Structure formats: structure tokens, C-alpha cells
KOLGU-117159 format. One record per residue (C-alpha): residue in one letter; residue number from 1; x, y, z. Coordinates in nm, 3 decimals, m for minus. Layout:
% residues N
[atom A, NUM, [X, Y, Z]]
...
END
This chain:
% residues 89
[atom M, 1, [13.547, 9.747, m9.861]]
[atom R, 2, [13.546, 10.016, m9.550]]
[atom A, 3, [13.342, 9.978, m9.258]]
[atom S, 4, [13.358, 10.167, m8.892]]
[atom S, 5, [13.177, 10.051, m8.614]]
[atom T, 6, [13.125, 10.067, m8.245]]
[atom T, 7, [13.369, 9.822, m8.193]]
[atom S, 8, [13.678, 9.636, m8.423]]
[atom T, 9, [13.588, 9.235, m8.387]]
[atom I, 10, [13.162, 9.423, m8.558]]
[atom S, 11, [13.362, 9.686, m8.774]]
[atom Y, 12, [13.580, 9.351, m8.932]]
[atom A, 13, [13.255, 9.173, m9.043]]
[atom D, 14, [13.100, 9.463, m9.140]]
[atom A, 15, [13.360, 9.505, m9.344]]
[atom C, 16, [13.360, 9.130, m9.496]]
[atom T, 17, [13.004, 9.152, m9.520]]
[atom K, 18, [13.058, 9.444, m9.754]]
[atom A, 19, [13.283, 9.289, m9.968]]
[atom I, 20, [13.057, 8.966, m9.988]]
[atom N, 21, [12.761, 9.259, m10.087]]
[atom D, 22, [13.019, 9.432, m10.411]]
[atom L, 23, [13.133, 9.010, m10.480]]
[atom S, 24, [12.756, 9.021, m10.492]]
[atom Q, 25, [12.745, 9.338, m10.763]]
[atom F, 26, [12.953, 9.131, m11.002]]
[atom G, 27, [12.734, 8.775, m10.990]]
[atom Y, 28, [12.865, 8.603, m10.763]]
[atom T, 29, [12.603, 8.404, m10.464]]
[atom E, 30, [12.702, 8.529, m10.134]]
[atom E, 31, [12.788, 8.162, m10.078]]
[atom Q, 32, [13.095, 8.277, m10.351]]
[atom A, 33, [13.168, 8.604, m10.205]]
[atom Y, 34, [13.270, 8.362, m9.911]]
[atom I, 35, [13.441, 8.115, m10.086]]
[atom I, 36, [13.655, 8.372, m10.199]]
[atom L, 37, [13.738, 8.580, m9.954]]
[atom S, 38, [13.796, 8.244, m9.765]]
[atom C, 39, [14.023, 8.090, m10.031]]
[atom A, 40, [14.189, 8.458, m10.141]]
[atom P, 41, [14.521, 8.650, m9.990]]
[atom C, 42, [14.315, 8.853, m9.835]]
[atom E, 43, [14.397, 9.153, m9.598]]
[atom G, 44, [14.260, 9.263, m9.306]]
[atom R, 45, [14.337, 9.598, m9.068]]
[atom I, 46, [14.179, 9.764, m8.851]]
[atom S, 47, [14.260, 10.143, m8.995]]
[atom A, 48, [14.234, 10.323, m8.716]]
[atom I, 49, [14.074, 10.355, m8.364]]
[atom V, 50, [13.867, 10.734, m8.309]]
[atom D, 51, [13.689, 10.763, m7.981]]
[atom I, 52, [13.752, 10.402, m7.790]]
[atom P, 53, [13.620, 10.186, m7.859]]
[atom S, 54, [13.510, 10.349, m8.245]]
[atom A, 55, [13.706, 10.109, m8.551]]
[atom C, 56, [13.744, 10.177, m8.851]]
[atom C, 57, [13.805, 9.806, m9.081]]
[atom T, 58, [13.921, 9.751, m9.407]]
[atom L, 59, [13.931, 9.406, m9.656]]
[atom A, 60, [14.159, 9.469, m9.890]]
[atom L, 61, [14.119, 9.149, m10.190]]
[atom P, 62, [14.359, 9.174, m10.476]]
[atom I, 63, [14.216, 9.213, m10.824]]
[atom D, 64, [14.531, 8.971, m10.971]]
[atom A, 65, [14.279, 8.661, m10.786]]
[atom F, 66, [13.982, 8.781, m11.130]]
[atom E, 67, [13.917, 8.662, m11.503]]
[atom F, 68, [13.765, 9.016, m11.516]]
[atom D, 69, [13.827, 9.409, m11.413]]
[atom V, 70, [13.670, 9.471, m11.101]]
[atom T, 71, [13.871, 9.766, m11.050]]
[atom P, 72, [13.576, 10.059, m11.006]]
[atom N, 73, [13.459, 10.265, m11.292]]
[atom A, 74, [13.255, 10.529, m11.413]]
[atom D, 75, [13.036, 10.268, m11.492]]
[atom G, 76, [13.029, 9.998, m11.194]]
[atom P, 77, [13.028, 9.696, m11.153]]
[atom V, 78, [12.970, 9.417, m11.440]]
[atom S, 79, [12.749, 9.133, m11.315]]
[atom E, 80, [12.755, 8.799, m11.533]]
[atom A, 81, [12.630, 8.471, m11.432]]
[atom R, 82, [12.917, 8.298, m11.238]]
[atom G, 83, [12.801, 7.933, m11.189]]
[atom S, 84, [12.653, 7.819, m10.932]]
[atom L, 85, [12.920, 7.587, m10.745]]
[atom A, 86, [12.891, 7.643, m10.417]]
[atom T, 87, [12.526, 7.676, m10.259]]
[atom A, 88, [12.371, 7.725, m9.908]]
[atom S, 89, [12.317, 7.395, m9.740]]
END
């Protein structure tokens, strides 16, 4: 997941939001995706700073954390029901 924005803080928040949106395409709720991002060994980086303060941040999530294939392919993500253990309070 990658995001470019005006500051590194906003750019990193955008990258996290895009990661949550990407995980929701596999059938996770936003709450479940948020929990995955808080528990999995994610790697966040400031990838580039161009014309300060513009920044590009990335968030890498290990594919080994999943029991199914999350790598990009021509068919797109396969959405399945992932349960409802995490819900908004």
C-alpha cells in the first residue's frame, strides 16, 4: 500500500487507510483489518520526500500472515466471509 500526500504524517495515515480498504476487498470488515494491522509485523516507511513537505509512505504487510493467497493477480482479490468476531463498539 502506498500513499502520497502533503506531509509524512498524513501520507502514513493514508497508507494505513488504503491497507484497511485493500484488506476489506478480501472480505474482512474494517474492524478486522484494523486489528490485523495492529497485530501483524507491518513495516512502514517514508519512501520519498520530494519538494518538502510532500512525502510518499509505504506500508508492507507480510503475506505469511494469511492462510490464503493475497498476492495481486489478474483475477483480482477473492472476497470470502471472514466471520464477525471484531465489531465496532
